[in-house]
C-alpha positions in Angstrom: -9.2 -15.0 -13.4 -10.4 -12.4 -10.5 -12.5 -10.1 -11.8 -10.7 -6.2 -11.7 -10.6 -5.0 -7.9 -10.8 -1.5 -7.1 -9.9 0.2 -3.6 -12.7 0.6 -2.3 -13.4 4.2 -0.2 -12.8 2.3 3.5 -8.8 1.1 1.8 -8.1 4.6 0.5 -8.9 5.6 4.0 -7.1 3.3 5.6 -3.7 4.2 3.3 -3.9 7.9 4.2 -4.7 7.4 8.3 -1.4 4.5 7.7 0.5 7.0 5.5 -0.3 9.9 6.3 -1.5 13.7 4.3 0.3 16.1 4.6 -0.8 19.5 2.1 2.1 21.0 1.6 5.5 19.7 0.4 7.6 17.8 1.9 11.7 15.5 2.1 10.6 12.6 3.0 13.1 10.1 5.0 15.3 10.0 1.5 15.5 12.6 0.9 12.3 13.4 -2.0 9.7 16.0 -2.1 6.5 14.7 -1.3 2.7 15.9 -0.7 -0.5 14.2 0.2 -0.7 10.7 0.5 2.6 9.7 -0.6 3.1 11.5 -4.1 6.0 12.5 -6.0 5.2 12.7 -9.5 7.2 16.2 -10.0 6.9 17.9 -6.5 8.9 20.6 -5.5 9.5 22.6 -3.0 7.3 25.2 -1.5 4.2 24.1 -3.6 0.7 23.4 -1.6 -2.2 21.6 -3.0 -5.9 21.1 -1.7 -7.5 17.5 0.7 -9.7 17.7 -3.3 -6.2 16.8 -5.4 -5.2 14.5 -2.1 -7.3 12.4 -2.9 -7.3 12.7 -6.7 -3.8 12.2 -6.4 -3.7 9.5 -3.7 -6.5 7.4 -6.4 -4.3 8.0 -9.7 -1.0 7.0 -7.9 -3.1 3.8 -6.8 -3.6 2.9 -10.3 0.2 1.2 -10.3 -0.3 -1.0 -7.0 -3.9 -1.9 -8.1 -3.0 -2.9 -11.1 -0.3 -5.4 -9.6 -2.6 -6.8 -7.2 -4.4 -7.8 -9.6 -1.6 -8.7 -12.1 -0.2 -11.2 -10.2 -2.5 -12.5 -7.8 -4.6 -15.5 -9.3 -6.3 -16.5 -5.9 -9.4 -15.3 -5.0 -9.3 -12.4 -2.3 -12.2 -10.3 -0.8 -11.9 -6.6 -0.9 -10.7 -6.9 2.7 -7.4 -9.0 0.9 -7.4 -6.3 -1.5 -7.4 -3.4 0.2 -4.6 -4.6 1.9 -2.1 -6.1 0.2 -2.8 -2.5 -2.4 -1.7 -0.7 0.8 2.0 -2.8 1.1 2.5 -2.4 -2.5 1.8 1.3 -2.3 4.4 1.3 0.4 6.7 -1.0 -1.0 6.4 -1.3 -4.8 5.9 -3.3 -7.3 9.0 -5.5 -8.0 8.9 -6.3 -4.3 5.7 -7.5 -3.7 5.7 -9.2 -7.2 9.4 -11.5 -5.9 7.8 -12.1 -2.2 6.9 -14.9 -0.2 3.7 -13.2 0.9 2.6 -13.4 -3.7 4.7 -17.3 -3.7 2.0 -18.5 -0.7 -1.2 -17.1 -2.0 -1.1 -18.2 -5.3 0.2 -21.1 -3.1 -3.9 -20.1 -1.6 -2.5 -20.3 1.7 -3.3 -17.5 2.7 -3.1 -17.5 6.8 0.8 -18.2 5.9 0.7 -15.5 3.8 -0.8 -13.1 6.0 1.9 -13.8 8.1 4.2 -12.6 5.8 3.0 -8.4 5.7 5.3 -8.1 9.0 8.8 -8.8 7.5 8.5 -5.6 5.1 8.2 -3.5 8.5 12.3 -2.3 7.9 13.9 0.9 6.0 17.6 0.2 5.7 18.2 -2.8 7.6 16.8 -1.7 11.0 12.8 -2.4 12.0 11.6 0.9 11.9 8.0 1.1 14.7 5.7 2.9 12.2 5.8 0.3 9.6 5.6 -2.8 11.9 2.1 -0.8 13.0 1.7 -0.4 9.7 2.2 -4.6 8.3 -0.2 -5.2 12.2 -2.2 -3.4 10.7 -2.6 -4.6 6.9 -2.5 -8.4 8.2 -5.0 -8.0 10.1 -7.2 -6.4 7.3 -5.7 -8.7 4.8 -7.7 -11.6 7.8 -10.7 -9.8 8.2 -14.1 -11.2 6.6 -16.3 -9.2 4.2 
């Protein structure tokens, strides 16, 4: 059994780079009020936060993604793999991650095959999104990076 892992500082910074960070509330592509680094809970129009609050929201929000990776991955993974998987879960959600071919392949010990699954998550409403394609390429690269 893996020891419970947490996202590294480098992993959090990578997620910030991929998600973007805004200190004023905005509506995301689906019309959901969002602030900080993808934070949506209790966000209202005209909300403003500090960088410190954004960091706190991110750390709180990452717990869900970290728990999912810790719960559903049953093979040894290094910190870079963990951070890449947390970035993916943070973006696609726990349910999608749990049911993914990526997790199935990973738990069979097929690390390279699992890494090739990241790119499959580059669509929004069935359409390829360039930003998601770049994000998935970065996550796959991070996943394969030795410690």
